[in-house]
N, C-alpha and C positions, 0 to 999 in steps of 0.2 A: 516680357515681364511676367513673373510668377505672382499672381494676385494674392495668393495665400501668404507668400513670403512678404509682400508689400504690407499686408494687414498686420503681420507679426511685427514688422519694423515700426509701424505706426503705434501699435499697442505698447511697444517698448518705450516710445517717446512721449506717451501721455504724461502731462504735467501732474496729474493726480489720479487716484483710483487704481484699479487693477491693471497690470501690464503683463506682457508676455514673459514667459520663463525660458530658461535655457533649454528645457525639454521641448518647447514649442519650435525651436530652431533645429533640432536634431533631425527632423524629417526632410530637411532641405540639403541637397547636394551642391557640389561646386557648379554644376550646370545651371541650377536654379538661381544661384547668386550671380553668375555671369549674365544671365538673361535679365536680371533685375538691376544691374549696376547703372545702366543708362537712366532708368527711372529714378534711382537714388540721386544721381547727379542733377538731372533736369529739374527735380522737385526741390533741389537745394537742401535735402535732408542728409546727404552723405556725411558731412562733417558733424552735424548734430548727433547722428547715430554713433559715429566714432567717439565723440566726446562723452556720450552717455555710457558707452561700453568701458571706456578708460576710467571714468570717475567711479563706476560701480565695480571695477576690476573684473570684468566679464568678457574681455576680448577673445577668450578661447571659444566662445560659442559660435564664432564665424570661422570659415576656412582661412588658414594662414595666407593664402594667395590674395584673398579679398581684403584681409586686414592690411597687408602690405600695400595694396592699391590705395586704400583709404588713407593710410599714413602718408603715402607719397603725395596724395591730393592735398592733405593738410600742410605738408612742408612746402609744396608749390604755392599754396594760397598765402602762406606767411610771406614768401618772397614777393608775391604780387601785391600784398597789402603794404609792403614797404614803399613800393612805387606809387600805389594809390594814395597813401598818406601824403607823399610829397606833392602829388598833383592836386589833391583835395586842399591841402594847406595853401598852395599857391593861389588857387582860385578864391578861397574864402578870404584870404588876406587881401587879394586884389579888390574884391567887392568892398571890403571894409575901408580900404584906402580911398576908394572912390566916394565913400560916404553914402552909399546906396543901401536902403533897407532890403533885407532878404531873409529867407529862412531855409535852412537845410531840411529837406523832407525825406522820409524813408531812410534807407542806408544807416549812416552813423547816428542819426537822430533816434534810432531804436535801441541803441546800446546805452545802458544795460537793462532798461525797463522791459523790453521785448526780447532781447537777445543778450545773453550774459557776456559774450565775447565776440567782437567784430570779426575775428579770424575764423569764426564758424560760418560766416556768410561769404558768398562769392558774387558781389554786386556786378550787374551788367551796365548800370547807369549811376551817375552822380546827379542827384536831383536837387533843384533849387526853385523855390517859389519867389518870384520877383514881381515888381509893379511894371506895367507896360511902358510907363514913361521912362523907366531906367534901362530899357532893353539895349539902346546904343552903348551905354556904359558897360553893361554886362558883356556885350559882344567884344568890346575892346579888351576886357580882361581875359576872355577866353582865347582871343587871337594871340595875345601875348604869351599864353600858356601853350600855344601850338595847336589849338582847336579851330576847326573851320565849320561853317554852317553846312548842315547836311539836309535836313528835312524841316519843312514848316507845315504845321497843321492847325492854324488858328491860334489856340492858346498854348500850344506846345512847340518848342523849337529845339531841335536836336543838333548837337555839334560832335564832330569826330576828329580823331587824328588819323589822316589817311594812311592806309597800309596796302601794300600789294597783295596781302593775303585775302582770299575770298572768304568772308564770314558765312558760316552755315550754322544750322541748328546743332551740329555735332562738335562745334569748337569746344576746346577744353576751357571751362570757365575759371579754372584755377591757375592757368598758365600765366606767367608774367608777361607774355607777349599778347595776351588777350586784352586789348584796350577797351576801357569802358566808354560809353557815350556820355556826354554831359547833356542833361535835359533842363531847359529853362521853362518853368511853368508860369504862365501869366494868370492862370486859374487852374482849377482841377476838375471841374465837372465838364465832361465832353458832350457836346450836343449831337455828335454823330450817332449816338445811340437812340436819339429821338425820345428820350425819357425826360420829361420836364422836371427841373429842379433848379432853384436859385443857387448861385455859386456860394458854397458854405464857408470858404476859407479866405482869410485875408492876413495881412501882416500887422494888424492892430494889437494883438496880444501875444507877441513872441516872447520867449524867455531865453536866458543864457544856458548854454550847454558846453560840455568839454569832452574831449577824447585825447588821451595822451597829453601832449603839450599844446593842443589846438583848442581855441575857444571860438564858438560860433552860435548864432541864434537858431532856435527851433520853435515850432508851434507849441503852445501851452499844452498840458497833458490831456485836457478835454478834447481840444481840436486834433491833437495827435492821434488819439484813439479813433475819432470819427474819420480822420483821413485814412486810417487803416481799413475801416469798414467800407468807405467809398471806393478805395483802391481795389479791394477784393471784389466788390459788387461790379465795378466796371470791367474787371477781367472776366467775371462770369459772363457778362454780356459779350465779351470777345471770345468766349468758348474755351477758356483754359485758365487755370490758376496754378501757382506754385504752392505746393503743400506746406512749404516752410512758412508762408505767410499765415496760414491757418494755425500752425504750431506756435508761432510767435504771439499771435493774438490770444491763443489759448493760455500760453504761459503768463502773459500779462494779467489776464482775467483771474487766473489761479492765485497770483500774488495779491491782487486787489479785491478779491471776492467779498471780503467783509467790510470794505470801505464804502459804506452806504452814502456818505456825503458825496464822494466822487461820482458814483453811479447816478445819483439824483441830478448832479450837475450835467452829466452826459445826457440824461433824459430831457432835462429842460432845454439844453442846447438843440437837441434833435427836434423838439416841438416847434422850433422856429423855422424849420424847413420841412414842410409836408412831404412825406415819402421816405425820409431818412429812417424813421422807426421801422418801417417795413424792410428797408434794405438791411438794417442791423439784424432784424429777425431772420432774414435769409442767410446772412453770413454766419450768425451764431448757430443757426440750425444746421448749416453745412459743417461747421466745426464740431458740433455735437454728434452728427452722424459719422464723421470720419474719425474723430479722436475720442469720442465718448467723454467729452470734457465737461466738468461742472461749469455752470454759468451763474452770474449774480442773480439774486431774486428778481430784480426789476426786469431782467431779460425775459422772464416768463410773459410779461405783458407785451413785449415786442414780438415774441413768437405767436401769441394769441391774436395779434393784430393782422396776421397774414391772411390774405385772401385764399379761397379754396384751391385755386390753381397752383399757388406757391407752396402750400402745404403738401399738395399732391406730388409736386416735383421733388421736394425734399424726401418724401417717403419712397418714391418709385425710382428716381434716377440719381440722387445726389451722390451716393457712394460709388456707383458704377462710373459716373461721369468724372468725379474728382480723382479717382485712382488711375485713370487712363494715362498712357504714355504721352510724352510731348506730341502735339498735333502732327509734326512732320517726321516722327520716328516711323520706321518701317516695321510695324507690328500689327498685323490684322488689317482688314479692309473696311469692314462695317464699324467704323469707330464711333463712339458715343459723343464726341465733342459737341456736335451741333444740336444735341438734345437740350442744350442750354437755351436754345431759341424758344422752347416751350415756356420757359420762365421769363425770358426777356420780353416777349410780346405781351405778357400780362401788364406791363407798365408803360406801354406805348398807347396813349389814349385815342389817337386818331387812326381810323381804319386804313386810310390810304398810306399813312406813314408805316403802319404795321406791315402792309404788303411790301412796301419799299425795303424795310429792314430785312424781312424774310428773304426777298429776292436777292438782296446784296450778300447776305450771309450764305445762302445756299448755292448761288451761282456767281461767285466773286469774279469780277473782271478787274483784276488789280492793275490800276494805272501806275506808271512809274512815279516814284516819290517826287514831290516838288523840290527839286534841287535848288538851293539858294545860291550857292557858289562853290567853286572848287579852287584849290591852290593852283597857281599857274604851272608848277613843275610836276603836278601829279599825273602819272600814267598808270592805268590799271594793268595788272599782270596779264600776260597773254600765254602763260605756260599751259601745257596740256593738263597739268594737275588742277589748275584753277578752273579750266573749262570743264573738266570732268566733275569737279565739285559743284559747279553751277548746274550742269545738266542733271546730276543726281538729285540736287535740291528741288529743281523744277519738277522732275518726275514724281518725287515723293509728295510734293504739294498737290499735283493733279490726282494722285491716288487717294490722298487724304480727303480732298474735297469731293471727289466722286463717291467714295465709299461712305463718308459721313453724311452726305446729302441723301443717299439712298436709304440709309438707316433712319434718318429723320422722317423721310416721306413714308417709310414703312410703318413707323411708330405713330404717325399723326392721327389716323382714324381712331385707334384705341385711346390715344391721349385725349382727344376732344370728347369722346364718349365718356371717359372717366371724369373730365372736368365738368361737363354738363350735369352728370349724375351728382357730383359733389356739390354743385351750386344748388340743384333742386333739393337735395337733402338739407342743406343749410337753410334754404328759404322755408322749407316745411317745418324745420325745427324752430325757426324764428316765429312763424305764424302760430305755433302751438304754445 
């Protein structure tokens, strides 16, 4: 990836303020674009970027070959969405016929407040928030739609349509053959990160929503915004975020920046859950760093609430970390992904748990997913191609974990020196 080109793309996509000009793109050749295409796709910015160029009548600022590639991606995504809409409608109608309460989260619930057009997104999951008592009913609906349980992780259950194709990080997200997972969330706050927080989301205050000819319930606008914040923060703890998530939150904030009543409602809601205000400060600080986006006035108090280590991380690492390629892409060895651990451990209060989190992230020994069940007639492909894909994926994982762990360990002494210095300065300032 060419980082200067990536920054120019992000500048072009800013919801407000100065953006890059056609002159800024003239310095980049076809090789720069080819090196950056994977980043555009993995970050889910490719179609947003194409849409922006088309609506501003500036498609000529990028090479014709790249433009054709992006247009093909959009056309493929349109076909994929026709299939997704059918699957989504089948599932939501099934839930409604069972009489079970649920809410669609992420995905289509973001259209149009966060995303102007669903066709600009390439969802890998269809996400639903349900109550645990209704899990058997939800499973019946999914099995009728051809989905089978794949992974269970406490509050999250994933379902898939089995395919002989070996999924890898390089799968084309726009292809009609790329099946989305269905995720049933019994809650949203994941305890695996060892960060204490009461579950902030429930189905008590859902509202109606629609897309095309489909109607379905979603979280109310306050909870929907907080879910976006929590979603991004949890992915920071997992060491990678999609930049389209930051763009979508930024776009929403730009539209609602002057709606003081809404932002006070958000603030009051966050006060009910100690920790959420700091998480919002981190996410908005990351958005401000990457997109230089305006934030509502009340967000200044969220940013000021951050502890010294969190401020330091945003200042020193946020942009480098956020602009990195997908963790398992083959680009560089000393990757910055695990530098997010410096931020993560700020919010794990127990020392022993911090050590456990760091050890698990630096030296992951990934156990096989807990498989719930498989269809009787499913047989994994044994082709040379699938074996090659599996081997390549494993090698890339090993390289990523080895290199990013070494970078973390190399940065750690200077990081802790800076944190301690920042804490001493803050204490001295408070005493005076």
